[in-house]
C-alpha positions in Angstrom: -1.9 -16.2 6.5 1.2 -18.1 7.3 2.8 -17.4 10.8 6.0 -15.8 9.5 3.8 -13.6 7.1 1.7 -12.5 10.0 4.7 -11.3 12.0 5.6 -8.9 9.1 2.1 -7.8 8.2 0.9 -7.0 11.9 4.1 -5.0 12.9 3.0 -1.6 11.4 1.0 -0.6 14.5 4.5 -0.3 16.4 5.3 2.7 14.2 1.9 4.0 13.2 2.9 7.6 13.3 6.1 7.2 11.4 4.2 5.2 8.7 1.6 7.8 8.4 3.9 10.7 7.8 6.6 9.0 5.7 4.7 6.8 3.3 4.0 8.4 -0.2 0.7 9.1 -1.8 -0.6 7.3 -4.8 -0.7 9.0 -8.2 -4.1 10.7 -8.5 -4.4 9.8 -12.0 -4.0 6.0 -11.1 -7.1 6.3 -8.8 -9.0 8.0 -11.5 -8.2 5.3 -14.1 -9.0 2.5 -11.5 -12.3 3.9 -10.2 -13.8 6.3 -12.7 -15.7 9.3 -11.8 -17.2 9.8 -8.2 -19.1 9.2 -6.1 -18.6 5.4 -5.6 -19.3 3.5 -2.3 -15.6 2.2 -1.9 -14.1 -0.3 0.8 -10.4 0.1 1.5 -9.0 -3.2 2.6 -5.8 -3.2 4.9 -6.2 0.5 5.2 -3.4 1.3 7.5 -3.5 4.9 8.9 -5.7 6.1 6.1 -3.4 7.4 3.4 -5.3 6.0 0.6 -8.7 6.5 2.3 -8.0 10.2 2.6 -7.0 10.4 -1.1 -10.4 8.6 -2.1 -12.5 10.9 0.2 -10.7 13.9 -1.5 -11.6 12.7 -4.8 -15.4 12.6 -3.8 -15.8 8.8 -3.0 -17.6 7.6 -0.1 -14.9 5.3 1.8 -15.2 2.7 4.5 -11.9 1.3 5.7 -11.2 -2.1 6.9 -8.0 -2.5 9.0 -7.1 -5.5 11.3 -4.4 -3.8 13.6 -5.9 -1.9 16.5 -2.8 0.4 16.9 -3.2 1.5 13.2 -7.0 2.0 13.8 -6.3 4.0 17.0 -3.8 6.4 15.1 -6.3 6.7 12.2 -9.0 8.1 14.7 -6.7 10.7 15.8 -6.0 11.9 12.3 -8.4 10.8 9.7 -12.0 11.8 9.3 -13.3 8.9 7.3 -14.6 5.6 9.0 -12.5 2.7 10.0 -13.6 -0.7 11.2 -12.0 -3.8 12.4 -11.7 -6.7 9.7 -9.5 -8.5 7.3 -9.7 -9.2 3.5 -10.7 -12.7 4.4 -13.6 -11.6 6.6 -14.8 -8.2 5.4 -17.4 -6.8 8.0 -19.9 -5.5 5.3 -23.3 -6.7 3.9 -23.4 -8.7 0.6 -23.5 -6.4 -2.6 -23.0 -3.3 -0.5 -20.0 -1.6 -2.3 -19.2 -0.2 -5.8 -15.4 -1.0 -5.6 -13.1 -2.6 -3.2 -9.6 -1.2 -3.1 -6.3 -2.1 -1.4 -3.0 -0.2 -1.2 0.4 -2.1 -0.5 -1.6 -4.7 1.3 -2.7 -7.5 -1.3 0.5 -9.3 -0.9 -0.6 -10.1 2.6 -4.0 -11.4 1.7 -5.0 -15.2 1.2 -5.9 -14.8 -2.3 -8.7 -17.3 -2.7 -10.5 -16.4 0.4 -10.0 -12.8 -0.1 -11.3 -13.0 -3.6 -14.4 -14.8 -2.5 -15.1 -12.0 0.2 -14.5 -9.3 -2.2 -17.1 -10.9 -4.7 -19.5 -11.2 -2.0 -19.4 -7.5 -0.9 -19.2 -6.0 -4.5 -22.3 -4.9 -6.4 -22.5 -6.6 -9.9 -20.3 -4.9 -12.2 -18.2 -3.5 -9.4 -14.5 -3.3 -9.4 -11.6 -4.5 -7.2 -8.3 -2.4 -7.4 -4.8 -3.4 -6.0 -2.2 -0.6 -6.0 1.4 -0.4 -5.2 4.1 2.3 -5.3 7.6 1.2 -6.6 10.8 3.0 -7.4 11.2 4.0 -11.0 14.3 2.1 -11.6 15.2 3.9 -15.0 16.9 6.2 -12.7 20.3 4.6 -11.8 20.4 5.6 -8.1 16.8 4.3 -7.6 17.9 1.1 -9.2 20.8 0.9 -6.7 18.5 1.8 -3.9 16.2 -1.2 -4.9 19.2 -3.5 -5.0 20.2 -2.3 -1.4 16.8 -2.8 0.0 16.4 -6.3 -1.5 19.6 -7.4 0.6 17.7 -6.7 3.7 14.0 -7.6 3.0 13.2 -10.9 4.6 9.4 -10.7 3.8 9.6 -12.6 0.3 7.5 -9.6 -1.0 10.2 -7.7 -2.9 8.5 -8.5 -6.3 5.0 -6.9 -7.0 2.8 -9.7 -8.1 -0.6 -8.5 -9.1 -3.8 -10.3 -8.5 -4.6 -13.4 -10.5 -8.3 -13.2 -11.0 -10.7 -16.1 -12.0 -14.5 -16.1 -12.6 -16.7 -14.2 -11.7 -13.9 -11.5 -12.2 -12.5 -10.5 -15.3 -8.7 -10.8 -15.8 -6.9 -7.9 -14.2 -5.8 -4.6 -16.3 -2.7 -3.2 -15.4 -1.3 0.3 -15.9 1.6 2.3 -14.5 1.6 5.9 -13.4 4.8 7.9 -13.0 5.0 10.4 -10.1 7.6 12.1 -7.7 8.0 11.7 -3.9 9.9 14.6 -2.4 12.5 13.6 0.3 15.4 14.8 2.4 18.2 12.6 3.8 16.3 12.0 7.0 12.8 11.5 5.4 14.0 8.8 3.1 15.6 6.9 6.1 12.2 7.3 7.8 10.3 5.7 4.9 12.3 2.6 5.1 12.2 2.5 8.8 8.5 2.1 8.4 8.9 -1.1 6.3 8.1 -4.5 8.1 11.7 -6.0 7.4 13.3 -3.1 9.3 10.6 -3.0 12.1 11.1 -6.7 12.7 14.9 -6.7 12.6 17.2 -6.9 15.7 18.8 -3.6 16.6 22.4 -4.4 15.1 20.7 -5.3 11.7 18.9 -2.0 11.8 21.9 0.0 12.5 23.8 -1.7 9.6 21.0 -1.1 7.3 20.9 2.5 8.2 24.5 2.9 7.6 24.4 1.4 4.2 21.4 3.5 3.3 23.0 6.7 4.5 26.2 5.8 2.5 24.2 5.4 -0.7 22.4 8.8 -0.1 25.6 10.6 0.5 27.5 9.2 -2.5 24.8 8.8 -5.0 22.2 11.4 -4.2 23.3 14.3 -2.0 25.9 15.0 0.9 23.5 17.9 2.2 21.3 16.4 5.0 18.8 19.1 4.4 18.6 19.3 0.7 15.4 18.0 -1.1 15.5 15.6 -3.7 12.9 13.6 -6.0 12.5 10.0 -5.7 11.0 8.9 -9.0 8.1 6.4 -8.4 5.5 4.5 -10.2 2.0 3.8 -9.0 1.1 0.3 -10.2 -2.6 -0.1 -10.6 -4.3 -3.3 -11.2 -8.2 -3.4 -11.9 -10.7 -6.2 -12.4 -14.5 -6.2 -12.6 -17.0 -8.5 -11.2 -19.4 -10.1 -13.8 -22.7 -8.3 -14.2 -24.8 -11.5 -14.5 -23.2 -13.6 -11.7 
């Protein structure tokens, strides 16, 4: 991982509690489409504070989480019942052929793809699947498109565009599917959501304040002027699924 990417990818532990309470859940139907019926033995790479792992466990899967940030793992242990261990996508601390599926939520863009793909292939059972998930705004709603344009002005990570995994043998080409869902917000919870993003966390305080003023202006003028009113942020869970060849 390049040094500038590491600054962004390893900053979330600073705001682990905020991250855990403000980030949305993935569309349940996306998880069912990607994994099929439980129970599967699933490894969650870059598992953060356990949002995706909790959803997988609730669906009946046996989930082991891999997370490199000690602060995220500490928060996890205070809040989540599933197991979390130190590791990265490029160095997965699991035996060969030990899981039915590997998943990652909002973390794939931090991976070194060639090294990560080799490790994922190593730990998967033949025929197992690899799933990458993102949650994005549904920009067919005009104010959500304006929100995306605002965020793009501040995002210095270079990760504003979702680029699904490009898989080579022994994996099949990745299938992609979108799943619409809604995240409920108030004025303050939408601010908190974007305060949990790396470009905000790593920005100097004057830039953070400018961002907050711009976002608050958009909320007041395009969504609601009532700080306590609840509103729906239209989202899409983007799911990419690929399988490991049975005869490798």
